[in-house]
VEXVEX-747368 format. One record per residue (C-alpha): x, y, z; residue in one letter; residue number from 1. Coordinates in steps of 0.1 Angstrom, whole numbers, plus 2048, in hexadecimal, padded with zeros to 3 digits. Layout:
<atom><u>X</u><v>Y</v><w>Z</w><residuo>A</residuo><num>NUM</num></atom>
...
END
This chain:
<atom><u>83C</u><v>A69</v><w>B91</w><residuo>M</residuo><num>1</num></atom>
<atom><u>82C</u><v>A66</v><w>BAE</w><residuo>P</residuo><num>2</num></atom>
<atom><u>835</u><v>A5D</v><w>BCF</w><residuo>A</residuo><num>3</num></atom>
<atom><u>81E</u><v>A3E</v><w>BD3</w><residuo>D</residuo><num>4</num></atom>
<atom><u>82B</u><v>A2F</v><w>BB5</w><residuo>T</residuo><num>5</num></atom>
<atom><u>83B</u><v>A0D</v><w>BBB</w><residuo>V</residuo><num>6</num></atom>
<atom><u>85F</u><v>A0F</v><w>BBE</w><residuo>P</residuo><num>7</num></atom>
<atom><u>861</u><v>9F2</v><w>B9F</w><residuo>A</residuo><num>8</num></atom>
<atom><u>848</u><v>A04</v><w>B86</w><residuo>K</residuo><num>9</num></atom>
<atom><u>859</u><v>A26</v><w>B8D</w><residuo>A</residuo><num>10</num></atom>
<atom><u>87E</u><v>A11</v><w>B85</w><residuo>A</residuo><num>11</num></atom>
<atom><u>86A</u><v>A03</v><w>B68</w><residuo>E</residuo><num>12</num></atom>
<atom><u>862</u><v>A24</v><w>B56</w><residuo>I</residuo><num>13</num></atom>
<atom><u>881</u><v>A3B</v><w>B68</w><residuo>L</residuo><num>14</num></atom>
<atom><u>89B</u><v>A1F</v><w>B61</w><residuo>G</residuo><num>15</num></atom>
<atom><u>8B0</u><v>A0D</v><w>B7E</w><residuo>S</residuo><num>16</num></atom>
<atom><u>8CF</u><v>A0B</v><w>B71</w><residuo>G</residuo><num>17</num></atom>
<atom><u>8CB</u><v>9ED</v><w>B5B</w><residuo>D</residuo><num>18</num></atom>
<atom><u>8DE</u><v>A01</v><w>B40</w><residuo>D</residuo><num>19</num></atom>
<atom><u>8F7</u><v>A0D</v><w>B50</w><residuo>V</residuo><num>20</num></atom>
<atom><u>8F5</u><v>A32</v><w>B4A</w><residuo>S</residuo><num>21</num></atom>
<atom><u>8E9</u><v>A51</v><w>B58</w><residuo>A</residuo><num>22</num></atom>
<atom><u>8CD</u><v>A55</v><w>B44</w><residuo>Q</residuo><num>23</num></atom>
<atom><u>8C1</u><v>A31</v><w>B52</w><residuo>D</residuo><num>24</num></atom>
<atom><u>8CA</u><v>A36</v><w>B79</w><residuo>T</residuo><num>25</num></atom>
<atom><u>8C6</u><v>A5D</v><w>B82</w><residuo>V</residuo><num>26</num></atom>
<atom><u>8A4</u><v>A60</v><w>B7D</w><residuo>P</residuo><num>27</num></atom>
<atom><u>896</u><v>A44</v><w>B96</w><residuo>F</residuo><num>28</num></atom>
<atom><u>8B1</u><v>A4D</v><w>BAF</w><residuo>C</residuo><num>29</num></atom>
<atom><u>8A5</u><v>A72</v><w>BB1</w><residuo>L</residuo><num>30</num></atom>
<atom><u>880</u><v>A64</v><w>BB0</w><residuo>W</residuo><num>31</num></atom>
<atom><u>88C</u><v>A4F</v><w>BCD</w><residuo>S</residuo><num>32</num></atom>
<atom><u>897</u><v>A6B</v><w>BE3</w><residuo>V</residuo><num>33</num></atom>
<atom><u>87E</u><v>A83</v><w>BD8</w><residuo>A</residuo><num>34</num></atom>
<atom><u>865</u><v>A6C</v><w>BE5</w><residuo>T</residuo><num>35</num></atom>
<atom><u>876</u><v>A63</v><w>C09</w><residuo>C</residuo><num>36</num></atom>
<atom><u>885</u><v>A82</v><w>C0B</w><residuo>P</residuo><num>37</num></atom>
<atom><u>888</u><v>A81</v><w>C33</w><residuo>D</residuo><num>38</num></atom>
<atom><u>88E</u><v>A5C</v><w>C33</w><residuo>S</residuo><num>39</num></atom>
<atom><u>8AE</u><v>A4D</v><w>C30</w><residuo>Y</residuo><num>40</num></atom>
<atom><u>8A7</u><v>A2A</v><w>C33</w><residuo>E</residuo><num>41</num></atom>
<atom><u>883</u><v>A28</v><w>C22</w><residuo>E</residuo><num>42</num></atom>
<atom><u>892</u><v>A3C</v><w>C04</w><residuo>A</residuo><num>43</num></atom>
<atom><u>8AC</u><v>A1E</v><w>C03</w><residuo>L</residuo><num>44</num></atom>
<atom><u>895</u><v>A05</v><w>C08</w><residuo>W</residuo><num>45</num></atom>
<atom><u>87F</u><v>A12</v><w>BF1</w><residuo>R</residuo><num>46</num></atom>
<atom><u>89A</u><v>A15</v><w>BD6</w><residuo>T</residuo><num>47</num></atom>
<atom><u>8AB</u><v>9F3</v><w>BDB</w><residuo>V</residuo><num>48</num></atom>
<atom><u>887</u><v>9E7</v><w>BD1</w><residuo>S</residuo><num>49</num></atom>
<atom><u>88A</u><v>9F3</v><w>BB2</w><residuo>G</residuo><num>50</num></atom>
<atom><u>8A2</u><v>9DC</v><w>BA5</w><residuo>L</residuo><num>51</num></atom>
<atom><u>8BA</u><v>9E0</v><w>B8D</w><residuo>G</residuo><num>52</num></atom>
<atom><u>8DE</u><v>9F0</v><w>B92</w><residuo>D</residuo><num>53</num></atom>
<atom><u>8D2</u><v>9EF</v><w>BB6</w><residuo>Q</residuo><num>54</num></atom>
<atom><u>8FC</u><v>9F6</v><w>BC5</w><residuo>D</residuo><num>55</num></atom>
<atom><u>8FE</u><v>A13</v><w>BAF</w><residuo>T</residuo><num>56</num></atom>
<atom><u>8D6</u><v>A23</v><w>BB6</w><residuo>T</residuo><num>57</num></atom>
<atom><u>8DD</u><v>A1E</v><w>BD9</w><residuo>C</residuo><num>58</num></atom>
<atom><u>8FC</u><v>A2F</v><w>BDB</w><residuo>A</residuo><num>59</num></atom>
<atom><u>8F4</u><v>A4B</v><w>BCE</w><residuo>I</residuo><num>60</num></atom>
<atom><u>8D0</u><v>A51</v><w>BDF</w><residuo>V</residuo><num>61</num></atom>
<atom><u>8E5</u><v>A49</v><w>C00</w><residuo>G</residuo><num>62</num></atom>
<atom><u>901</u><v>A68</v><w>BF2</w><residuo>G</residuo><num>63</num></atom>
<atom><u>8E3</u><v>A7F</v><w>BEC</w><residuo>I</residuo><num>64</num></atom>
<atom><u>8D1</u><v>A7A</v><w>C0B</w><residuo>L</residuo><num>65</num></atom>
<atom><u>8ED</u><v>A78</v><w>C21</w><residuo>A</residuo><num>66</num></atom>
<atom><u>8F5</u><v>A9C</v><w>C1B</w><residuo>L</residuo><num>67</num></atom>
<atom><u>8D0</u><v>AA0</v><w>C24</w><residuo>H</residuo><num>68</num></atom>
<atom><u>8CC</u><v>A8C</v><w>C45</w><residuo>V</residuo><num>69</num></atom>
<atom><u>8ED</u><v>A8F</v><w>C50</w><residuo>G</residuo><num>70</num></atom>
<atom><u>8FE</u><v>A75</v><w>C67</w><residuo>E</residuo><num>71</num></atom>
<atom><u>8E0</u><v>A74</v><w>C7D</w><residuo>K</residuo><num>72</num></atom>
<atom><u>8C9</u><v>A69</v><w>C61</w><residuo>G</residuo><num>73</num></atom>
<atom><u>8D9</u><v>A4C</v><w>C58</w><residuo>I</residuo><num>74</num></atom>
<atom><u>8CB</u><v>A2E</v><w>C6E</w><residuo>P</residuo><num>75</num></atom>
<atom><u>8E3</u><v>A28</v><w>C8D</w><residuo>V</residuo><num>76</num></atom>
<atom><u>8E1</u><v>A05</v><w>C84</w><residuo>A</residuo><num>77</num></atom>
<atom><u>8F2</u><v>A0B</v><w>C63</w><residuo>W</residuo><num>78</num></atom>
<atom><u>909</u><v>A20</v><w>C6C</w><residuo>V</residuo><num>79</num></atom>
<atom><u>91B</u><v>A06</v><w>C84</w><residuo>K</residuo><num>80</num></atom>
<atom><u>918</u><v>9E8</v><w>C6B</w><residuo>A</residuo><num>81</num></atom>
<atom><u>92A</u><v>9FC</v><w>C4F</w><residuo>R</residuo><num>82</num></atom>
<atom><u>94D</u><v>9F8</v><w>C4A</w><residuo>E</residuo><num>83</num></atom>
<atom><u>965</u><v>A0C</v><w>C5A</w><residuo>K</residuo><num>84</num></atom>
<atom><u>970</u><v>A2A</v><w>C4D</w><residuo>L</residuo><num>85</num></atom>
<atom><u>992</u><v>A34</v><w>C4B</w><residuo>P</residuo><num>86</num></atom>
<atom><u>999</u><v>A50</v><w>C65</w><residuo>T</residuo><num>87</num></atom>
END
């Protein structure tokens, strides 16, 4: 699927988690990661705009990209606004 596909259209074709199955969730998540591999923020905005099961798709995309971009690739404001992590 081309990177310039509108996220809602990509989600419609690839699935966005509405059917609560990996086959309906993972392809769209991988597309989101592939279209924004170096921008954690942009990838999550693209993912959430696909609608569907937004918390699951964003968790998958965020987890994959966090491994790639590291903590420095996550917007500082987002890190500051998160829940306190256990120590």
